[in-house]
PAZAPA-4460 file (N, C-alpha, C; in steps of 0.05 Angstrom, whole numbers, plus 32768, in hexadecimal, padded with zeros to 4 digits):
% residues 323
    n_x    n_y    n_z   ca_x   ca_y   ca_z    c_x    c_y    c_z   seq   type   mol
   8149   7F9D   830C   8147   7FA4   82F0   812A   7FAA   82E9     1      M     A
   8126   7FB8   82D3   810B   7FBE   82C9   8108   7FB0   82AE     2      K     A
   80F0   7FA6   82A9   80EA   7F99   828F   80CD   7F9D   8288     3      A     A
   80C8   7F9D   826E   80AC   7F9D   8264   80A4   7F80   8261     4      M     A
   808F   7F78   826F   8087   7F5C   8272   806B   7F57   8266     5      I     A
   806A   7F41   8257   8050   7F36   824E   8047   7F21   8261     6      M     A
   8030   7F25   826E   8025   7F10   8280   800F   7F00   8273     7      R     A
   8006   7F08   825D   7FF3   7EF9   824C   7FF8   7F01   822F     8      E     A
   7FF3   7EEE   821D   7FF7   7EF3   8201   7FE2   7F06   81F6     9      L     A
   7FEB   7F18   81E4   7FD8   7F2B   81D9   7FE7   7F43   81CD    10      G     A
   7FD9   7F59   81CB   7FE5   7F71   81BF   7FFB   7F7B   81D1    11      A     A
   800F   7F89   81C5   8025   7F94   81D5   801C   7FA8   81EA    12      P     A
   8003   7FB2   81E8   7FF9   7FC4   81FC   7FF7   7FB7   8217    13      S     A
   7FF8   7F9C   8218   7FF7   7F8D   8231   8012   7F8D   8240    14      L     A
   8027   7F97   8234   8041   7F98   8241   8040   7FA9   825A    15      L     A
   804D   7F9F   826F   804D   7FAD   8289   8069   7FB2   8292    16      Q     A
   806F   7FCB   829B   808A   7FD0   82A6   808B   7FC4   82C1    17      L     A
   809F   7FB3   82C5   80A1   7FA2   82DE   80BD   7FA3   82E9    18      T     A
   80C0   7FA3   8303   80DA   7FA1   8310   80DF   7F84   8317    19      E     A
   80F6   7F7A   830F   80FD   7F5E   8313   8118   7F5C   8321    20      L     A
   811E   7F44   832C   8138   7F3F   8337   814D   7F3F   8321    21      T     A
   8164   7F4B   8326   8179   7F4B   8312   8181   7F2F   830B    22      D     A
   8183   7F29   82F1   818A   7F0E   82E9   81A8   7F08   82ED    23      P     A
   81AE   7EEE   82F1   81C9   7EE5   82F4   81D0   7ED3   82DC    24      V     A
   81E5   7EDA   82CC   81EB   7EC9   82B5   81F6   7EAE   82BD    25      P     A
   81EE   7E9A   82AD   81F7   7E7E   82B1   820F   7E79   82A0    26      G     A
   8218   7E60   829F   822E   7E58   828E   8228   7E5F   8271    27      P     A
   823C   7E69   8262   823A   7E72   8246   8229   7E8B   8243    28      T     A
   8223   7E99   8259   8212   7EB1   8257   8221   7EC9   8263    29      E     A
   8216   7EE0   825C   821F   7EF9   8269   8207   7F0B   826C    30      L     A
   8209   7F1D   827F   81F3   7F31   8284   81FC   7F4C   8279    31      A     A
   81E9   7F5B   826E   81EF   7F74   8261   81DF   7F8A   826E    32      I     A
   81EC   7FA0   8276   81DE   7FB9   827D   81D5   7FC6   8263    33      D     A
   81BB   7FC5   825E   81B1   7FCD   8243   81AF   7FEB   8240    34      V     A
   81BA   7FF5   822A   81B8   8012   8224   81A5   8017   820D    35      E     A
   81A0   8004   81FC   818E   8007   81E5   8182   7FED   81DE    36      A     A
   8168   7FEE   81D5   8159   7FD6   81CE   814C   7FDB   81B3    37      I     A
   814F   7FC8   81A1   8143   7FCB   8186   8127   7FBF   8186    38      G     A
   8115   7FCD   8178   80FA   7FC3   8174   80F8   7FB6   8159    39      C     A
   80EC   7F9F   8157   80E8   7F91   813E   80CB   7F87   813B    40      N     A
   80C2   7F83   8123   80A7   7F7A   811E   80A2   7F60   812C    41      F     A
   80B6   7F4F   812E   80B3   7F35   813B   80AB   7F38   8158    42      A     A
   80B3   7F4F   8165   80AB   7F53   8181   808D   7F55   8184    43      D     A
   807F   7F60   8170   8062   7F62   8171   8056   7F46   816F    44      T     A
   8063   7F35   815F   8058   7F19   815C   805C   7F08   8174    45      L     A
   8074   7F0B   8181   807A   7EFA   8198   8067   7F01   81AF    46      I     A
   805F   7F1A   81B1   804C   7F22   81C6   8031   7F14   81C2    47      C     A
   802A   7F0F   81A9   8010   7F02   81A3   8012   7EE4   81A2    48      Q     A
   802A   7ED9   81A5   802D   7EBC   81A2   802D   7EB3   8185    49      G     A
   8033   7EC5   8173   8032   7EBE   8156   804D   7EBB   814A    50      K     A
   8062   7EBC   815A   807D   7EBA   814F   8088   7E9D   8152    51      Y     A
   809E   7E97   8144   80A9   7E7C   8146   80B2   7E76   8162    52      Q     A
   80BD   7E8A   8170   80C5   7E87   818C   80AD   7E8D   819E    53      V     A
   80A7   7E7A   81B0   8090   7E7D   81C1   8098   7E79   81DE    54      K     A
   80A2   7E8E   81EB   80AB   7E8B   8207   8093   7E87   821A    55      P     A
   8099   7E7B   8231   8084   7E78   8245   807F   7E93   8253    56      E     A
   8066   7E97   825A   805E   7EAF   8268   8067   7EAD   8285    57      L     A
   806D   7EC4   8292   8071   7EDE   8286   808C   7EE1   8279    58      P     A
   808E   7EF3   8266   80A8   7EF7   8258   80AA   7F14   824E    59      F     A
   80C2   7F1B   8247   80C7   7F35   823B   80CF   7F30   821E    60      S     A
   80C3   7F3F   820B   80CC   7F3D   81EF   80E6   7F4B   81EB    61      P     A
   80EF   7F4D   81D2   8108   7F5B   81CC   811E   7F49   81C4    62      G     A
   8129   7F4D   81AC   813E   7F3B   81A2   8159   7F48   819D    63      S     A
   815B   7F62   81A2   8176   7F6E   819E   817A   7F85   81B2    64      E     A
   8192   7F84   81BE   819A   7F97   81D2   81B7   7F9F   81CE    65      V     A
   81BE   7FB6   81D9   81DA   7FBE   81D9   81E0   7FCC   81F4    66      A     A
   81F8   7FC9   81FE   81FF   7FD5   8217   821B   7FCB   8220    67      G     A
   821F   7FCA   823A   8239   7FC1   8245   8235   7FA8   8255    68      T     A
   824A   7F98   8255   824A   7F7E   8264   8249   7F84   8282    69      V     A
   8234   7F79   828F   8230   7F7E   82AC   823D   7F67   82BD    70      R     A
   823A   7F4F   82B3   8244   7F37   82C2   8248   7F20   82AF    71      A     A
   825B   7F0F   82B6   8261   7EF7   82A6   8258   7EDE   82B4    72      L     A
   824E   7ECB   82A5   8247   7EB1   82B0   8260   7EA0   82B4    73      G     A
   825E   7E8B   82C3   8274   7E79   82C8   8281   7E6F   82AE    74      P     A
   829B   7E73   82AD   82AA   7E68   8296   82AB   7E7A   827E    75      G     A
   829E   7E91   827E   829E   7EA3   8267   82B7   7EB4   8267    76      V     A
   82C7   7EB2   8252   82E1   7EC0   8251   82E4   7ED1   8238    77      T     A
   82D1   7ED0   8226   82D3   7EDE   820C   82CB   7EFB   820E    78      T     A
   82BF   7F03   8225   82B7   7F1F   822A   82C0   7F27   8245    79      F     A
   82BF   7F41   824B   82C7   7F4B   8265   82B2   7F60   826E    80      S     A
   82B0   7F63   8289   829D   7F75   8294   82A4   7F92   828B    81      V     A
   828F   7FA1   8284   8293   7FBC   827A   8296   7FBE   825C    82      G     A
   8299   7FA8   824E   829D   7FA8   8231   8284   7FB0   8223    83      Q     A
   8287   7FBE   820D   8270   7FC7   81FD   8268   7FB0   81EA    84      R     A
   824E   7FA8   81EB   8244   7F91   81DC   8228   7F96   81D1    85      V     A
   8221   7F86   81BD   8206   7F84   81B3   81FF   7F67   81B3    86      A     A
   81E5   7F61   81B6   81DD   7F45   81B7   81C2   7F42   81AA    87      A     A
   81BD   7F2B   819E   81A3   7F23   8193   8198   7F0C   81A3    88      Q     A
   8180   7F0F   81AD   8174   7EFC   81BF   815C   7EEF   81B2    89      L     A
   8152   7ED9   81BD   8139   7ECE   81B4   8122   7EDF   81BF    90      S     A
   8125   7EE9   81D7   8112   7EFC   81E4   811F   7F05   81FD    91      Y     A
   8113   7F18   820B   811D   7F22   8224   812C   7F3C   8223    92      G     A
   812C   7F4A   820C   813C   7F62   8209   812F   7F7B   8213    93      G     A
   8115   7F7C   8218   8108   7F94   8221   810C   7F97   823F    94      Y     A
   8125   7F9D   8247   812C   7F9D   8263   8145   7FAE   8267    95      A     A
   814A   7FB6   8280   8162   7FC6   8286   817B   7FB4   8289    96      S     A
   8177   7F9A   828E   818C   7F86   828E   8183   7F6E   827E    97      I     A
   8195   7F65   826C   818E   7F4E   825C   81A4   7F39   825F    98      A     A
   819C   7F20   825D   81AF   7F09   825E   81B0   7EFD   8242    99      V     A
   81C8   7EF8   8238   81CB   7EED   821D   81E0   7ED7   821D   100      A     A
   81DC   7EC3   820C   81F0   7EAF   8207   8207   7EBC   81F8   101      D     A
   821F   7EB5   81FF   8237   7EC3   81F3   8237   7EBF   81D4   102      V     A
   822B   7EAA   81CA   822B   7EA6   81AD   821A   7EBC   819F   103      R     A
   8209   7EC9   81AE   81F7   7EDD   81A3   8201   7EFA   81A9   104      R     A
   821A   7EFC   81B2   8225   7F16   81BA   823C   7F1E   81A8   105      V     A
   823D   7F38   81A1   8254   7F42   8191   8260   7F5A   819E   106      Q     A
   827A   7F5E   819A   8287   7F76   81A3   827D   7F8E   8193   107      H     A
   827A   7FA5   81A0   8272   7FBD   8192   828A   7FD0   8192   108      V     A
   8294   7FD8   817B   82AC   7FEA   817A   82A6   8005   8188   109      P     A
   82BB   8011   8193   82B8   802C   819E   82B2   803F   8187   110      H     A
   82A1   8052   818D   8299   8065   8178   827F   805E   816C   111      G     A
   8275   8046   8171   825A   803E   8166   8246   8042   817D   112      V     A
   8234   8055   817B   8220   8059   8190   8210   8040   8195   113      P     A
   8207   803C   81AE   81F8   8024   81B5   81DF   8021   81A4   114      F     A
   81D1   8037   819F   81B8   8035   818F   81BE   802B   8173   115      A     A
   81D4   8035   8167   81DC   802C   814D   81E5   800F   814D   116      D     A
   81F3   8007   8162   81FC   7FEB   8164   81E4   7FD9   8166   117      A     A
   81D0   7FE2   8175   81B8   7FD2   8177   81A9   7FD0   815D   118      C     A
   81A8   7FE7   814F   819A   7FE8   8135   81A8   7FD8   8120   119      A     A
   81C3   7FD4   8123   81D2   7FC3   8110   81CF   7FA6   8116   120      L     A
   81BD   7F9F   8128   81B9   7F83   8130   81A8   7F73   811D   121      G     A
   8191   7F6B   8126   8180   7F58   8117   817B   7F60   80FA   122      V     A
   8173   7F79   80F6   816B   7F82   80DB   8183   7F81   80C8   123      A     A
   819A   7F8D   80D0   81B1   7F8E   80BF   81BF   7F73   80BC   124      Y     A
   81BF   7F64   80D1   81CA   7F49   80CF   81B9   7F38   80BB   125      Q     A
   819F   7F3B   80BD   818D   7F2D   80AB   8192   7F36   808E   126      T     A
   8195   7F50   808A   8199   7F5B   8070   81B4   7F51   8064   127      A     A
   81C9   7F53   8074   81E4   7F4C   806B   81E5   7F2E   8064   128      Y     A
   81DD   7F1D   8077   81DF   7F01   8072   81CB   7EF8   805C   129      L     A
   81B4   7F05   805B   81A1   7EFF   8046   81AC   7F04   802A   130      G     A
   81B9   7F1C   8027   81C3   7F23   800D   81DD   7F16   8006   131      L     A
   81EF   7F13   8019   820A   7F09   8014   820C   7EEB   8016   132      V     A
   8201   7EE0   802D   8204   7EC4   8032   81EF   7EB3   8024   133      D     A
   81D7   7EBD   8022   81C1   7EAD   8018   81BB   7EB3   7FFA   134      R     A
   81B5   7ECC   7FF4   81AD   7ED2   7FD8   81C5   7ED7   7FC6   135      A     A
   81DD   7EDB   7FD1   81F5   7EDF   7FC1   81F1   7EF5   7FAC   136      R     A
   81E8   7F0C   7FB6   81E4   7F23   7FA4   81FE   7F2B   7F97   137      L     A
   81FD   7F30   7F7D   8215   7F38   7F6D   8214   7F55   7F66   138      L     A
   822B   7F61   7F63   822D   7F7C   7F59   8220   7F7F   7F3E   139      H     A
   820F   7F94   7F3C   8201   7F99   7F23   81E6   7F8C   7F20   140      G     A
   81DF   7F7A   7F33   81C5   7F6D   7F32   81AF   7F81   7F3C   141      E     A
   8196   7F7A   7F36   8180   7F8A   7F40   8174   7F7C   7F58   142      T     A
   8171   7F8C   7F6D   8165   7F83   7F87   814B   7F91   7F8C   143      L     A
   8136   7F82   7F90   811C   7F8D   7F98   8118   7F87   7FB6   144      L     A
   8114   7F9C   7FC6   8110   7F9A   7FE3   80F3   7FA1   7FEA   145      V     A
   80E5   7F8D   7FF4   80CA   7F92   7FFD   80C9   7F9D   8019   146      Q     A
   80B4   7FAC   8020   80B2   7FB9   803A   80CC   7FC9   803F   147      A     A
   80D4   7FD7   802B   80EF   7FE3   802B   80F2   7FFA   803F   148      A     A
   80DC   8004   804A   80DE   801A   805D   80E0   8010   807A   149      A     A
   80DE   7FF6   807E   80E0   7FEA   8099   80FD   7FE6   80A1   150      G     A
   8101   7FDA   80B8   811C   7FD6   80C3   812D   7FC5   80B1   151      G     A
   8124   7FAD   80AC   8133   7F9A   809A   8134   7FA5   807E   152      V     A
   811E   7FB2   8075   811D   7FBD   805A   8132   7FD2   8055   153      G     A
   8134   7FE6   8066   8147   7FFB   8062   8164   7FF0   8065   154      L     A
   8168   7FDD   8077   8182   7FD1   8079   818A   7FC2   805F   155      A     A
   8177   7FB3   8054   817C   7FA5   803B   8181   7FB8   8024   156      T     A
   8171   7FCD   8023   8174   7FE2   800E   8190   7FEE   800F   157      L     A
   8199   7FF6   8028   81B3   8002   802A   81C9   7FEF   8023   158      Q     A
   81C7   7FD6   802C   81DC   7FC3   8027   81DD   7FBB   8009   159      L     A
   81C5   7FBA   7FFD   81C4   7FB5   7FE0   81D4   7FC9   7FD0   160      G     A
   81D1   7FE3   7FD8   81E1   7FF7   7FCA   81FF   7FF4   7FCF   161      R     A
   8206   7FEE   7FE8   8222   7FEA   7FEF   822E   7FD3   7FDF   162      V     A
   821E   7FBF   7FDA   8228   7FA7   7FCB   8227   7FAC   7FAD   163      L     A
   821E   7FC3   7FA4   821F   7FCA   7F88   8207   7FC2   7F78   164      G     A
   81F0   7FBC   7F85   81D8   7FB5   7F76   81C8   7FCD   7F6E   165      A     A
   81B7   7FCA   7F5B   81A3   7FDE   7F55   818B   7FD7   7F66   166      R     A
   8181   7FE9   7F76   816D   7FE3   7F8B   8153   7FF0   7F84   167      V     A
   813E   7FDF   7F84   8122   7FE8   7F81   8115   7FE4   7F9C   168      I     A
   8108   7FF9   7FA6   80FA   7FF7   7FC0   80DD   7FF3   7FBB   169      A     A
   80D1   7FDF   7FC9   80B5   7FDB   7FCA   80A9   7FE4   7FE4   170      G     A
   8096   7FF6   7FE4   808B   8001   7FFD   8071   800F   7FF6   171      A     A
   8063   8018   800B   804A   8027   8007   8052   8043   7FFE   172      S     A
   803F   8051   7FF1   8044   806A   7FE4   8051   8080   7FF6   173      G     A
   8048   8082   800F   8052   8097   8020   806E   8092   802A   174      D     A
   8079   807A   8025   8094   8073   802F   80A9   8071   8019   175      K     A
   80A0   8076   8000   80B2   8073   7FE9   80C9   8087   7FEA   176      L     A
   80C2   80A0   7FF2   80D7   80B5   7FF3   80ED   80AE   8007   177      D     A
   80E5   80A2   801E   80F9   809A   8031   810C   8085   8025   178      L     A
   8101   8072   8016   8112   805E   800A   8125   806A   7FF6   179      C     A
   811C   807E   7FE7   812F   808B   7FD4   8144   809A   7FE3   180      R     A
   813D   80A7   7FFA   8151   80B5   800A   8167   80A3   8014   181      Q     A
   8160   8089   8018   8173   8076   8023   8181   8066   800D   182      H     A
   817E   806E   7FF4   818E   8062   7FDF   8180   8052   7FCA   183      G     A
   8165   804F   7FCC   8157   8040   7FB7   815A   804E   7F9C   184      A     A
   8161   803F   7F87   8162   804A   7F6D   8147   804F   7F61   185      D     A
   8134   803D   7F67   8119   803F   7F5E   8106   8037   7F75   186      E     A
   80ED   803E   7F74   80DA   8036   7F88   80BF   8030   7F7B   187      A     A
   80B1   801B   7F85   8097   8014   7F7B   8083   8013   7F93   188      V     A
   806B   801B   7F8D   8056   801B   7FA2   8048   8000   7FA1   189      D     A
   804E   7FEF   7FB5   8043   7FD4   7FB4   8025   7FD3   7FBD   190      T     A
   8019   7FEA   7FC2   7FFC   7FEB   7FC7   7FED   7FEA   7FAC   191      R     A
   7FFB   7FF1   7F96   7FEE   7FF2   7F7C   7FED   7FD6   7F70   192      L     A
   7FD7   7FCF   7F63   7FD5   7FB3   7F59   7FE9   7FAC   7F43   193      P     A
   7FF3   7FC0   7F35   8005   7FBB   7F1E   8022   7FBE   7F25   194      D     A
   8029   7FBE   7F3F   8045   7FC3   7F46   8058   7FAE   7F3A   195      W     A
   8051   7F94   7F37   8064   7F82   7F2B   806B   7F8A   7F0E   196      P     A
   8057   7F95   7EFF   805D   7F9E   7EE4   8070   7FB6   7EE4   197      E     A
   806D   7FC7   7EF9   8080   7FDD   7EFC   809C   7FD4   7F00   198      H     A
   80A0   7FBF   7F10   80BB   7FB4   7F14   80C6   7FA9   7EF9   199      V     A
   80B5   7F9B   7EEA   80BE   7F91   7ED0   80C5   7FA7   7EBD   200      L     A
   80B6   7FBD   7EBE   80BD   7FD4   7EAD   80D8   7FE0   7EB4   201      Q     A
   80DD   7FE2   7ECF   80F6   7FED   7ED8   810E   7FDB   7ED2   202      L     A
   8109   7FC2   7ECC   811F   7FAF   7EC6   811F   7FA5   7EA9   203      T     A
   8112   7FB5   7E98   8110   7FAE   7E7B   8105   7F92   7E77   204      A     A
   80F1   7F8B   7E88   80E4   7F71   7E85   80F1   7F5A   7E92   205      G     A
   8109   7F5E   7E9C   8119   7F47   7EA8   810F   7F40   7EC4   206      R     A
   8109   7F53   7ED4   8102   7F4E   7EF0   811A   7F51   7F03   207      G     A
   8115   7F4F   7F1C   812A   7F53   7F30   8139   7F39   7F34   208      A     A
   8154   7F3B   7F36   8165   7F24   7F3A   8162   7F18   7F56   209      D     A
   815F   7F2A   7F6A   815C   7F22   7F86   8144   7F32   7F91   210      V     A
   8132   7F25   7F9F   811C   7F32   7FAC   811D   7F2B   7FCA   211      I     A
   811E   7F3F   7FDB   811D   7F3B   7FF8   8100   7F3F   8000   212      C     A
   80F3   7F29   8008   80D6   7F2A   800D   80D0   7F24   802B   213      E     A
   80C4   7F38   8038   80BE   7F36   8054   80A1   7F3B   805A   214      S     A
   8090   7F3B   8046   8074   7F43   804A   8061   7F2A   8049   215      V     A
   8065   7F19   8035   8053   7F03   8031   803A   7F0B   8022   216      G     A
   8027   7EF9   8022   800D   7EFF   8016   800F   7F07   7FF9   217      G     A
   8001   7F1C   7FF1   7FFF   7F25   7FD6   801A   7F30   7FCC   218      A     A
   802A   7F3B   7FDE   8044   7F46   7FD6   8057   7F2F   7FCD   219      V     A
   8056   7F18   7FDB   8065   7F01   7FD2   805C   7EF8   7FB7   220      F     A
   8042   7EF7   7FB2   8038   7EEE   7F98   8041   7F01   7F82   221      E     A
   8040   7F1B   7F88   804A   7F2F   7F74   8068   7F2C   7F6F   222      G     A
   8077   7F26   7F84   8094   7F23   7F81   809A   7F0B   7F6E   223      S     A
   808A   7EF6   7F70   808F   7EDF   7F5E   808A   7EE6   7F41   224      M     A
   807A   7EFB   7F3C   8074   7F03   7F21   808A   7F15   7F15   225      K     A
   809A   7F21   7F25   80AD   7F34   7F1A   80CA   7F2D   7F22   226      C     A
   80CF   7F13   7F27   80EA   7F0A   7F2D   80F7   7F01   7F12   227      I     A
   8110   7F06   7F10   811E   7EFF   7EF7   8122   7EE0   7EF4   228      A     A
   8126   7ED7   7EDC   812D   7EBB   7ED7   8147   7EB6   7EE7   229      W     A
   8148   7EA1   7EF6   815F   7E9B   7F07   8161   7EAC   7F1F   230      G     A
   814C   7EBB   7F26   814C   7ECD   7F3D   814B   7EBE   7F57   231      G     A
   8152   7ECD   7F6D   8152   7EC2   7F88   813E   7ED2   7F98   232      R     A
   812A   7EC4   7FA3   8116   7ED1   7FB4   811D   7ECA   7FD1   233      L     A
   8125   7EDF   7FE0   812E   7EDC   7FFC   8117   7EE1   800E   234      L     A
   810E   7ECD   801C   80F7   7ECF   802E   8101   7ED6   804A   235      V     A
   80F8   7EEE   8054   8102   7EF8   806D   80EC   7EF7   8083   236      V     A
   80D3   7EFA   807A   80BD   7EFB   808E   80A2   7EFE   8081   237      G     A
   808E   7F02   8092   8073   7F04   8089   8064   7F19   8099   238      F     A
   806B   7F32   8095   8060   7F48   80A5   8042   7F4C   80A0   239      S     A
   8038   7F42   808A   801B   7F44   8084   800B   7F30   8095   240      S     A
   8019   7F1C   80A0   800B   7F07   80AF   8002   7EF0   809D   241      G     A
   8006   7EF3   8083   7FFD   7EDE   806F   8016   7ECF   8065   242      E     A
   8019   7EB6   806D   802F   7EA6   8064   8027   7E99   8049   243      I     A
   8035   7EA0   8034   802D   7E98   8019   8037   7E7C   8012   244      P     A
   802B   7E71   7FFD   8035   7E57   7FF2   803E   7E5E   7FD5   245      S     A
   8056   7E54   7FCF   8061   7E5A   7FB4   8056   7E47   7FA0   246      A     A
   8050   7E51   7F88   8048   7E41   7F71   8061   7E36   7F64   247      K     A
   8066   7E1C   7F68   807F   7E10   7F60   8083   7E0F   7F42   248      L     A
   806E   7E11   7F33   8072   7E12   7F16   8082   7E2C   7F0E   249      N     A
   807D   7E42   7F1C   808D   7E5A   7F17   80AA   7E56   7F20   250      R     A
   80AD   7E49   7F36   80C9   7E44   7F40   80D8   7E33   7F2B   251      V     A
   80CA   7E1F   7F20   80D7   7E0E   7F0C   80DD   7E1D   7EF2   252      M     A
   80C9   7E2A   7EE7   80CB   7E36   7ECD   80DE   7E4E   7ECC   253      L     A
   80E0   7E5C   7EE2   80F1   7E74   7EE3   810B   7E6F   7EF2   254      K     A
   8110   7E55   7EF9   8129   7E4E   7F07   812D   7E5F   7F20   255      H     A
   8118   7E64   7F2F   8119   7E75   7F47   8125   7E65   7F5E   256      I     A
   8135   7E72   7F6E   813F   7E66   7F87   8130   7E74   7F9E   257      S     A
   8122   7E63   7FAD   8114   7E6D   7FC5   8127   7E69   7FDD   258      L     A
   812E   7E7F   7FEA   8142   7E7F   7FFF   8137   7E8B   8018   259      I     A
   813A   7E7D   802E   8131   7E88   8048   8147   7E91   8059   260      G     A
   8141   7EA3   806B   8155   7EAB   8080   8146   7EB2   8099   261      I     A
   8150   7EA7   80AF   8146   7EAD   80CA   815F   7EB2   80DB   262      H     A
   8164   7ECB   80E3   817E   7ED2   80EE   8185   7EC2   8107   263      I     A
   8171   7EBA   8117   8178   7EAC   8130   8183   7E90   812B   264      H     A
   817E   7E85   8113   8189   7E6B   810D   81A8   7E6C   810B   265      G     A
   81B3   7E84   8104   81D0   7E86   8102   81DD   7E83   811D   266      Y     A
   81D0   7E8B   8133   81DC   7E88   814D   81E2   7E6B   8154   267      H     A
   81D0   7E5A   814B   81D3   7E3D   8151   81E4   7E2F   813C   268      E     A
   81DF   7E35   8123   81EB   7E25   810D   8204   7E32   8100   269      H     A
   8206   7E4C   8100   821D   7E59   80F3   8225   7E73   8101   270      A     A
   822C   7E71   811B   8233   7E89   812A   824B   7E98   811E   271      P     A
   825E   7E8A   8112   8275   7E98   8107   826C   7EAA   80F0   272      S     A
   8259   7EA1   80E0   8250   7EB2   80CA   8242   7ECB   80D4   273      A     A
   8233   7EC8   80EA   8226   7EDF   80F6   823A   7EF3   8101   274      L     A
   824F   7EE9   810E   8263   7EFC   8119   8272   7F09   8102   275      H     A
   8278   7EFB   80EC   8285   7F07   80D5   8274   7F1D   80C9   276      E     A
   825A   7F17   80C7   8247   7F2B   80BC   8246   7F44   80CD   277      A     A
   8245   7F40   80E7   8244   7F57   80F9   825D   7F67   80F8   278      T     A
   8274   7F5A   80F6   828E   7F69   80F3   828E   7F79   80D9   279      A     A
   8283   7F6D   80C3   8282   7F7B   80AA   8270   7F93   80AC   280      A     A
   825A   7F91   80BA   8247   7FA7   80BD   8254   7FBE   80CD   281      L     A
   8263   7FB8   80E2   8271   7FCD   80F1   8286   7FDB   80E0   282      Y     A
   8293   7FCB   80CF   82A7   7FD8   80BD   8299   7FEB   80AA   283      E     A
   8283   7FE3   809F   8274   7FF5   808C   826A   800D   809B   284      L     A
   8261   8009   80B4   8258   8020   80C4   826E   8034   80C9   285      Y     A
   8285   8029   80D2   829C   803B   80D8   82A7   8049   80BF   286      Q     A
   82A3   803C   80A8   82AC   8049   808F   8297   805D   8085   287      A     A
   8280   805F   8092   826C   8072   808A   8259   8068   8074   288      G     A
   825C   804E   806D   824B   8043   8057   822F   803B   8061   289      S     A
   822C   8037   807B   8212   8030   8086   820B   8042   809E   290      L     A
   81F2   804A   809F   81E8   8058   80B6   81CB   804F   80BB   291      R     A
   81C7   803F   80D0   81AC   8035   80D5   8199   804D   80DB   292      P     A
   8183   804E   80CE   8170   8065   80D1   815F   8061   80EA   293      P     A
   8168   806C   8101   8158   806B   8119   8144   8083   8118   294      I     A
   812B   807D   8115   8117   8092   8111   8108   809A   812A   295      T     A
   8109   8089   813F   80FB   8090   8158   8108   8081   816F   296      A     A
   8108   808F   8187   8112   8082   819F   80FD   8086   81B5   297      R     A
   80F9   8070   81C4   80E5   8070   81D9   80F1   8066   81F3   298      F     A
   80E8   8071   8209   80F0   8064   8223   80E5   8048   8225   299      P     A
   80F1   8038   8235   80E8   801C   8237   80CB   801A   823E   300      L     A
   80C1   802C   8250   80A6   802B   8259   8092   802F   8242   301      A     A
   809A   803A   822C   8088   803F   8215   808D   802B   81FF   302      R     A
   8096   8013   8206   809B   7FFE   81F2   8082   7FF7   81E3   303      A     A
   806B   7FF6   81F0   8052   7FEF   81E3   804B   8003   81CD   304      A     A
   8051   801C   81D1   804C   8031   81BD   805E   802C   81A4   305      E     A
   8077   8025   81A9   8089   8020   8192   8080   8008   8183   306      A     A
   8077   7FF2   8191   806E   7FDA   8183   8054   7FDF   8174   307      L     A
   8043   7FF0   817F   802A   7FF7   8170   8030   8004   8156   308      A     A
   8045   8015   8155   804C   8021   813B   8056   800C   8127   309      Q     A
   8065   7FF8   8132   806E   7FE3   8120   8057   7FD2   8116   310      L     A
   8045   7FCB   8129   802F   7FB9   8121   801C   7FC6   810D   311      A     A
   8019   7FE1   8110   8007   7FEF   80FD   8015   7FF9   80E4   312      D     A
   802F   7FF2   80E2   803F   7FFA   80CB   8041   8018   80C8   313      R     A
   8040   8027   80DE   8043   8044   80DD   8060   804C   80E0   314      R     A
   8071   803A   80E7   808D   8041   80EC   809E   803E   80D2   315      S     A
   80B3   804D   80D1   80C8   804B   80BD   80E2   8049   80CB   316      V     A
   80F5   803B   80BF   810F   8039   80CB   810F   8029   80E4   317      G     A
   8121   8030   80F7   8125   8021   810F   811A   802F   8127   318      K     A
   810C   8021   8138   8103   802B   8152   8114   801F   8168   319      L     A
   811D   8030   817B   812F   8028   8190   8123   8030   81AB   320      V     A
   8125   801D   81BF   811D   8023   81DA   8136   8028   81EB   321      L     A
   8134   8039   81FF   814A   803E   8212   813F   8039   822E   322      T     A
   814C   8027   823D   8143   8022   8259   8145   803B   826A   323      P     A
***
């Protein structure tokens, strides 16, 4: 097998294409012949040792793959060799063969391309469970999506529209048109200092009922200023690298609910909810209600180039690798 390997922590440019012995799945595991690999911002962090998951060196990054079952571990009966699957991993996905715990694997319906199945993984699962399971977004509410042109952002924007919300996209100026193309009712440039006031103007002074916040830093602070009374602030990540602290007087006075979501926790604590969410996403895909925006595809050997685009925030939509 071939894999992109980190032998020391640092920039993704340190990734090396390496030939390795084909892995053998253990009990509760299966091996996948990988056809598509999703790139996520977290992949840039794990390379630097800045992510919650810190694998021992050497390792391969990558948390989502799609392909066909190559081999089954002892006792695995819920899948069969040759079956189309997608999986979410802690790491190890930047490879031509990946091993996954069966709890992290889902069937992929026929007619769903592997790249799309991969793209419907971490970002869309996070968006769906964040809005439905955690924030309990209601039809007719206003949803503000920060970093709305990114992978999780566009997924949340699309799902917000499907769920009947009025969606405001927060992004930098050159990405606002893309957000509108994917269904945003309104868009605000979060590089401008007065963007929270713009959100309040768009909501007649009420603010957003649900805010999906994945940036941190100043964007989190601004989000606290334009959330509605009784609003829910869904914390997804900190792409700015600045982990904020909430001013709890605002939480108290505005009856704000601070809600977190980390998709990998579902594999351990609520796998059935994750499988139900994935099934719902495939149903929406097959009905034509969702189409993950894959904006660039790279061969596996150019993984560092793809991650550089993510790290520099030059990318929009989903980036996919093909072994």
